[in-house]
Structure formats: structure tokens, C-alpha cells
C-alpha positions as CSV (number, residue, x, y, z in Angstrom):
1,M,14.8,1.5,-35.1
2,K,14.3,0.8,-38.8
3,V,17.6,0.4,-40.8
4,P,17.1,1.7,-44.4
5,R,17.0,-1.0,-47.0
6,M,20.1,-1.4,-49.2
7,L,20.4,-2.8,-52.7
8,G,22.4,-6.0,-53.1
9,K,25.2,-6.5,-55.7
10,Q,24.6,-7.9,-59.2
11,G,25.1,-11.6,-59.7
12,Y,26.1,-13.7,-62.7
13,M,24.9,-17.0,-64.1
14,V,27.6,-19.6,-65.1
15,T,26.9,-18.6,-68.7
16,G,28.0,-15.0,-67.9
17,E,24.5,-13.5,-67.9
18,V,23.9,-10.7,-65.4
19,I,21.4,-11.4,-62.5
20,E,19.9,-8.0,-61.6
21,T,19.4,-7.3,-57.9
22,A,15.9,-7.6,-56.5
23,I,14.3,-4.6,-54.8
24,P,14.5,-5.4,-51.0
25,K,11.2,-5.8,-49.2
26,D,10.3,-2.8,-47.0
27,L,8.1,-2.4,-43.9
28,D,6.1,0.5,-42.7
29,L,6.8,1.6,-39.1
30,H,3.5,3.5,-39.1
31,A,1.6,0.3,-39.5
32,L,3.5,-1.2,-36.5
33,S,3.1,1.8,-34.2
34,A,0.1,1.4,-31.9
35,A,-1.3,3.1,-28.8
36,G,1.2,5.0,-26.7
37,T,3.8,5.3,-29.5
38,H,4.6,7.5,-32.6
39,V,7.1,7.4,-35.5
40,E,10.0,9.8,-35.7
41,Q,12.6,10.2,-38.5
42,D,16.2,11.3,-38.2
43,K,17.8,11.6,-41.6
44,D,17.3,8.2,-43.3
45,I,16.5,6.3,-40.1
46,E,13.0,5.9,-38.6
47,F,12.2,5.2,-35.0
48,I,9.1,4.0,-33.1
49,V,9.2,6.2,-30.0
50,S,7.2,5.9,-26.7
51,S,4.7,8.8,-26.2
52,Q,4.1,7.9,-22.6
53,A,5.5,6.2,-19.5
54,G,4.4,2.6,-19.2
55,F,5.1,-1.0,-20.3
56,L,6.2,-2.3,-23.7
57,N,3.7,-4.6,-25.3
58,L,4.5,-6.6,-28.4
59,D,1.5,-8.2,-30.2
60,T,2.9,-11.5,-31.7
61,Q,-0.1,-11.8,-34.0
62,S,-0.1,-8.4,-35.6
63,N,3.5,-7.3,-34.7
64,K,2.2,-4.0,-33.4
65,I,4.1,-2.2,-30.7
66,S,2.3,-0.3,-28.0
67,I,3.0,1.3,-24.6
68,T,0.3,0.5,-22.0
69,E,-0.3,1.8,-18.4
70,K,-0.5,-1.8,-17.2
71,I,1.5,-4.9,-18.2
72,E,-0.6,-6.9,-20.7
73,N,0.3,-10.3,-22.2
74,K,-1.7,-12.4,-24.7
75,A,0.5,-15.4,-25.2
76,G,-0.2,-17.1,-21.9
77,I,2.2,-18.2,-19.1
78,S,4.2,-21.3,-19.9
79,V,7.7,-22.7,-20.2
80,R,7.7,-21.9,-23.9
81,T,6.5,-18.3,-23.7
82,T,7.4,-16.5,-20.5
83,G,8.3,-18.9,-17.7
84,D,7.6,-17.7,-14.2
85,L,7.0,-14.0,-13.9
86,R,8.0,-11.4,-11.2
87,L,6.1,-8.3,-12.1
88,A,7.1,-4.8,-11.0
89,G,4.1,-3.0,-12.3
90,A,0.9,-2.3,-10.3
91,E,-1.4,-3.9,-12.8
92,F,-1.1,-7.0,-15.0
93,V,-3.6,-8.5,-17.5
94,E,-3.1,-12.0,-19.0
95,H,-5.3,-13.1,-21.9
96,G,-3.8,-16.6,-22.2
97,E,-3.7,-19.6,-19.9
98,V,-1.4,-20.0,-17.0
99,Q,0.0,-23.5,-17.3
100,E,0.5,-26.0,-14.4
101,G,3.7,-25.4,-12.5
102,R,4.1,-21.8,-13.5
103,E,4.1,-19.0,-10.9
104,V,3.1,-15.3,-11.4
105,K,3.9,-12.8,-8.7
106,G,2.7,-9.2,-8.8
107,K,0.1,-6.9,-7.3
108,H,-3.3,-6.2,-9.1
109,M,-3.6,-9.1,-11.6
110,T,-6.4,-10.1,-14.0
111,F,-6.5,-13.4,-15.8
112,L,-9.0,-13.7,-18.6
113,S,-8.4,-17.5,-19.3
114,D,-8.0,-20.6,-17.1
115,V,-5.3,-20.8,-14.5
116,F,-3.5,-24.1,-13.6
117,G,-0.5,-22.6,-11.9
118,S,0.2,-20.3,-8.9
119,I,-0.8,-16.7,-8.6
120,V,0.6,-14.7,-5.7
121,S,-0.3,-11.0,-5.1
122,D,1.5,-8.7,-2.7
123,G,-1.4,-6.8,-1.2
124,G,-3.4,-6.5,-4.5
125,N,-6.5,-8.0,-6.0
126,I,-6.7,-11.1,-8.1
127,F,-9.4,-11.6,-10.7
128,I,-9.7,-14.9,-12.6
129,A,-12.4,-14.8,-15.3
130,G,-11.9,-18.5,-16.2
131,N,-11.3,-21.6,-14.0
132,L,-8.8,-22.2,-11.3
133,A,-7.8,-25.9,-11.5
134,G,-5.1,-27.5,-9.4
135,G,-3.4,-24.2,-8.8
136,R,-3.2,-21.5,-6.1
137,A,-4.4,-17.9,-5.8
138,A,-3.1,-16.1,-2.8
139,S,-3.2,-12.4,-1.9
140,L,-1.5,-10.9,1.2
141,G,-4.1,-8.3,2.1
142,G,-6.1,-8.1,-1.2
143,N,-9.3,-9.7,-2.6
144,V,-9.6,-12.8,-4.8
145,V,-12.5,-13.3,-7.3
146,I,-12.9,-16.4,-9.4
147,S,-15.8,-16.2,-11.9
148,K,-16.1,-19.9,-13.0
149,R,-15.1,-23.2,-11.5
150,T,-12.5,-23.7,-8.7
151,S,-11.3,-27.3,-8.3
152,R,-8.4,-29.0,-6.4
153,A,-7.1,-25.5,-5.7
154,V,-6.1,-23.3,-2.8
155,V,-7.5,-19.8,-2.5
156,H,-6.0,-17.7,0.3
157,A,-6.8,-14.0,1.2
158,R,-6.6,-14.0,5.0
159,G,-6.9,-10.2,5.2
160,G,-9.3,-9.7,2.4
161,E,-12.5,-11.1,0.6
162,V,-12.8,-14.3,-1.4
163,T,-15.6,-14.6,-3.9
164,V,-16.1,-18.0,-5.7
165,D,-18.9,-19.2,-7.9
166,Y,-18.4,-23.0,-7.7
167,C,-15.7,-24.8,-5.9
168,E,-14.9,-28.5,-5.4
169,S,-12.2,-30.3,-3.4
170,S,-10.5,-27.0,-2.6
171,T,-9.3,-25.0,0.4
172,I,-10.7,-21.5,0.8
173,I,-9.3,-19.1,3.4
174,G,-10.3,-15.4,3.8
175,K,-11.5,-12.8,6.2
176,I,-14.8,-12.8,4.3
177,V,-15.7,-15.7,2.0
178,R,-18.7,-15.7,-0.4
179,V,-19.5,-19.0,-2.2
180,E,-22.4,-19.9,-4.4
181,H,-21.8,-23.7,-4.4
182,A,-19.2,-25.6,-2.5
183,V,-18.6,-29.4,-2.7
184,N,-16.1,-31.3,-0.5
185,C,-14.2,-28.2,0.4
186,E,-12.5,-26.8,3.5
187,I,-13.4,-23.2,4.2
188,I,-12.0,-21.0,7.0
189,A,-13.1,-17.4,7.5
190,D,-14.2,-14.7,9.9
191,E,-17.4,-14.4,7.9
192,L,-18.9,-17.0,5.6
193,Y,-21.8,-16.5,3.2
194,A,-22.7,-19.6,1.2
195,D,-25.7,-20.6,-0.9
196,V,-25.2,-24.4,-1.1
197,V,-22.5,-26.5,0.8
198,E,-22.2,-30.3,0.4
199,G,-19.8,-32.5,2.3
200,C,-17.7,-29.5,3.4
201,M,-15.7,-28.6,6.5
202,I,-16.3,-25.0,7.6
203,A,-14.9,-22.9,10.4
204,A,-15.9,-19.3,10.9
205,K,-17.1,-16.8,13.5
206,A,-20.2,-15.6,11.6
207,I,-21.8,-18.2,9.3
208,K,-24.8,-17.8,7.0
209,I,-25.7,-20.8,4.8
210,T,-28.8,-21.2,2.7
211,S,-28.6,-25.0,2.2
212,A,-26.3,-27.6,3.9
213,G,-26.1,-31.3,3.3
214,E,-23.9,-34.3,2.7
215,R,-22.1,-35.4,-0.4
216,R,-21.5,-39.1,-1.2
217,N,-22.1,-40.0,2.5
218,K,-19.7,-37.3,3.7
219,E,-21.4,-35.0,6.2
220,T,-21.0,-31.2,6.3
221,L,-19.2,-30.1,9.5
222,V,-19.8,-26.5,10.6
223,T,-17.6,-25.2,13.4
224,V,-18.5,-21.9,15.0
225,L,-15.3,-20.3,16.4
226,I,-15.8,-19.0,19.9
227,P,-12.9,-16.8,21.1
228,D,-11.0,-18.1,24.1
229,L,-11.6,-15.3,26.6
230,S,-9.7,-16.9,29.5
231,E,-6.7,-14.7,29.0
232,F,-8.9,-11.6,29.1
233,E,-10.6,-12.9,32.2
234,R,-7.2,-13.5,33.9
235,K,-6.0,-10.0,32.9
236,I,-9.2,-8.4,34.1
237,E,-9.0,-10.2,37.5
238,S,-5.4,-9.1,37.9
239,I,-6.2,-5.5,37.1
240,K,-9.1,-5.5,39.6
241,N,-6.8,-6.9,42.3
242,N,-4.2,-4.2,41.6
243,I,-6.9,-1.5,41.9
244,A,-8.2,-3.0,45.2
245,E,-4.7,-3.0,46.6
246,V,-4.0,0.6,45.5
247,Q,-7.3,1.8,47.0
248,T,-6.4,0.0,50.3
249,N,-3.1,1.8,50.3
250,I,-4.9,5.1,49.6
251,A,-7.3,4.6,52.5
252,T,-4.4,3.7,54.8
253,K,-2.6,6.9,53.9
254,M,-5.7,9.0,54.3
255,R,-6.1,7.6,57.8
256,Q,-2.5,8.5,58.6
257,I,-3.2,12.1,57.6
258,E,-6.4,12.3,59.6
259,M,-4.6,11.0,62.6
260,L,-2.0,13.7,62.3
261,K,-4.7,16.3,61.9
262,S,-6.5,15.1,65.0
263,D,-3.9,17.1,67.0
264,P,-5.7,20.5,67.5
265,E,-2.5,22.5,67.6
266,F,-1.2,20.9,64.3
267,A,-4.6,21.3,62.7
268,K,-4.6,25.0,63.6
269,Y,-1.1,25.2,62.2
270,L,-2.2,23.7,58.9
271,G,-5.1,26.2,58.7
272,L,-2.8,29.2,59.2
273,D,-0.2,27.8,56.8
274,E,-2.8,27.6,54.0
275,K,-4.1,31.1,54.6
276,I,-0.6,32.6,54.8
277,K,0.5,30.9,51.6
278,S,-2.7,32.1,49.8
279,G,-2.2,35.7,51.0
280,A,-5.3,35.8,53.1
281,I,-3.2,36.6,56.2
282,K,-0.4,39.2,56.1
283,L,2.2,38.9,58.9
284,T,4.0,41.7,60.6
285,D,7.7,41.3,61.4
286,E,6.8,40.4,65.0
287,Q,4.2,37.9,63.8
288,S,6.7,36.5,61.3
289,A,9.2,35.6,64.1
290,A,6.4,33.9,66.1
291,W,5.2,32.1,63.0
292,Q,8.8,30.8,62.2
293,K,8.9,29.2,65.7
294,L,5.5,27.6,65.1
295,V,6.8,26.2,61.7
296,E,9.9,24.7,63.4
297,K,7.7,23.2,66.1
298,N,5.4,21.4,63.5
299,A,8.1,20.7,60.9
300,K,8.3,17.0,61.6
301,S,4.5,16.4,61.2
302,A,4.3,18.8,58.2
303,N,7.1,16.8,56.4
304,T,5.3,13.6,57.2
305,V,2.0,15.0,55.7
306,K,4.0,16.2,52.6
307,Q,5.6,12.7,52.2
308,I,2.2,11.0,52.5
309,N,0.6,13.4,50.0
310,M,3.4,12.5,47.5
311,E,2.7,8.8,48.0
312,L,-1.0,9.5,47.6
313,D,-0.4,11.2,44.2
314,A,1.5,8.2,43.0
315,F,-1.2,5.8,44.2
316,N,-3.9,8.0,42.6
317,K,-2.0,8.0,39.3
318,S,-1.5,4.3,39.4
319,N,-5.2,3.8,40.2
320,K,-6.3,6.0,37.2
321,E,-4.0,4.0,34.8
322,S,-5.3,0.7,36.1
323,E,-8.9,1.8,35.7
324,E,-8.2,2.9,32.1
325,E,-6.5,-0.4,31.3
326,L,-9.4,-2.2,32.8
327,A,-11.9,-0.3,30.7
328,Y,-9.8,-1.0,27.5
329,T,-9.5,-4.8,28.3
330,V,-13.2,-5.2,29.0
331,H,-14.0,-3.4,25.7
332,E,-11.5,-5.7,23.9
333,R,-13.1,-8.8,25.4
334,N,-16.6,-7.6,24.5
335,T,-15.5,-6.8,20.9
336,N,-14.2,-10.4,20.5
337,E,-17.6,-11.7,21.5
338,N,-19.4,-9.6,19.0
339,G,-20.7,-10.9,15.7
340,I,-20.6,-14.6,16.5
341,S,-23.5,-16.4,14.8
342,C,-24.6,-19.4,12.8
343,V,-27.6,-19.5,10.6
344,I,-28.5,-22.4,8.3
345,D,-31.8,-21.9,6.5
346,K,-32.2,-25.5,5.3
347,V,-30.6,-28.8,6.1
348,V,-31.0,-31.3,3.3
349,G,-28.5,-34.0,4.5
350,T,-26.3,-34.9,7.5
351,T,-25.0,-31.6,8.9
352,V,-23.1,-31.3,12.2
353,V,-22.8,-28.0,13.9
354,Q,-20.3,-27.5,16.8
355,T,-18.5,-24.8,18.7
356,M,-14.7,-24.6,19.2
357,K,-12.7,-22.2,21.4
358,S,-10.0,-20.4,19.4
359,I,-7.1,-18.2,20.4
360,N,-7.6,-14.6,19.2
361,D,-6.8,-14.5,15.5
């Protein structure tokens, strides 16, 4: 809001001469109104009003006021300017430097200058156009891209992709890591794609390196992570034992039924019972009375067969569930074995390659 200018009161010199009031300086709100805003006037008062939803941006150089869809800052992150930041918006753009010791938390964040502090993203992407020195860039589920130099820093995107041009004396962790040149770094990933590595410690499941060597007599150690499948094997063996036990029980129950059916009279009764229930045989009143006597005579054996069939149904259901669990476990074990590889096109200095068993994830 712009308050209208007001004339001051006349003054007097000690000699009694009148000092006329000076015309107050004025400002033009139209000159200060930038993107996303407009000027409105209510009687003698002017307002700069937002034309859209977004974030207030004050340009300290030009004094222009704008509303942007993303938070944008040009003064840098420091004790003097902003202090630590906790950003509620989805996007943030910083034109200035992030000083050492300062922390910025948000989602999708872009830094167009150097970063010396800590950047933490909650599931978003981090892009640093400058250098990352002595700081940290961490994204919980997003990607991290650093265009220039990374030194004495930590870059962490366990569930995402890390892309770094040149890194030195840094720790890089990501699901997929892409590095042009790494010197004296520790890199942990599911997949690593590197052009040149020197004096680094690397651990990954799938590794592709163009050139590997030492740096100041420090070797490069490449560790191929082999999943520890012993737990899968124990589970598969246990499921197979359960299936074998159930199938033995099924065979035992089937023999019991066959033994009961070996009695010709009971076998004949079962055949008649099936035809009567299906309607293939219609009984007269006289036949019904005779049939009832036959039912009572074979009731004990029939109940035994019925009970055994119920047990068989339970065993068959258990067997089916175990076979499905076995197929899933075998598939999961085979999936854990897929994609393990290590390719180093050229070794230019001392490079050690080893394998190490690792617990899943």
C-alpha cells in the first residue's frame, strides 16, 4: 500500500524569515509492480495487488515486487540474508551462494551458484549449476545433478540417480550413479557408470568403468556386491520339506480311502449313492426303505470317507499355497541374482576387484 504524500508545515529562520515546505518525493507503484501483480487505486490510496497465486518475490536491486509460481531468491543463503530455510513450496530457485553451515530444506530445488552448505530435499530433485564444496546434497527419493566440481562433500540419493561431473574426496551414494571423473572418492550404488576413477573405493552390483587407476599410490578398490542368498535357500528348502510332508499325508489318506473301497459291498454302496444323488436312479417307496437300511449299515465307513476327504481338501489347499510360495521365493531369489556385472575397459594403475556378499538392500 502506498500512503499519499503530505505537505509539511512552514518553518522559520531565527531572523523570522519563512522557510517554505519542500514538495515531498513521490514513488510510482507502476514502476515497482512486476510479473504476477497489478496496481489498484481506492480513493487516494494505491495498492500493489497479486494477480495470481504464488510466492512473493522482492528484488533488492530494483525494488520490483512480483508473484512467482516458484520461490526465487537472488541474495544467497547466509546468516546475514536468510539464515536456514524451510521451504513449503514445490520449487525453489536460488541465484546466490549457499554459505557454509547454512541448511536449505525443500522439495525441487535449483541452485545457480556455488553451494557450501547443506541441501536436503524431501523426495524432489536437486540441481546445482555451480560447485558443491564441503557441503551436502541429499534427496530422499529424488535425483541430484551437480554440473561442476564436487569436493569434500556428501551426495546422497539412495532411491534416485546421482549425476556428477568431477568429484574429489567425496562420498557419493545413489541407486544409479553417473560420474565423469572421480578422485579419492567413496561411491556406493546399485549401478555405477564412470569414465575415469582414481584412488577410489567403489561398491555396486552393476559396474561399468572406462578407466581405473591409482592416485598418489592409493589403489582403486572395486567391490562387486553379491547378494547373500542363504536366507532364500533356507526358505526354499523349508517350503520343499513342507510340500513333501503334505504330499506324504495326501498319499496316506488316499490309501485309507482305497482300503475302505476294497470292500465290494461298500464300493457298491458308494456307486449307488452317487447315482441316487445325481438323479440317475429314482427309488420307489419300497426301494427307499431298503436303501435307508443300506445307508445305516454303511454309515460308519461313509462318515470315515467324508472325514478323510475333508482332510484331503485341507492338505490340497496347503499344498497349493506352498507351491505358490515356492515359485514366488525362487523368482525373488533369481531376481536378486540378475544384473550383477563388472566391466573395466582399461586399467592404468593399481586396481583391485573383489566380490562381497551383502544382505538384500
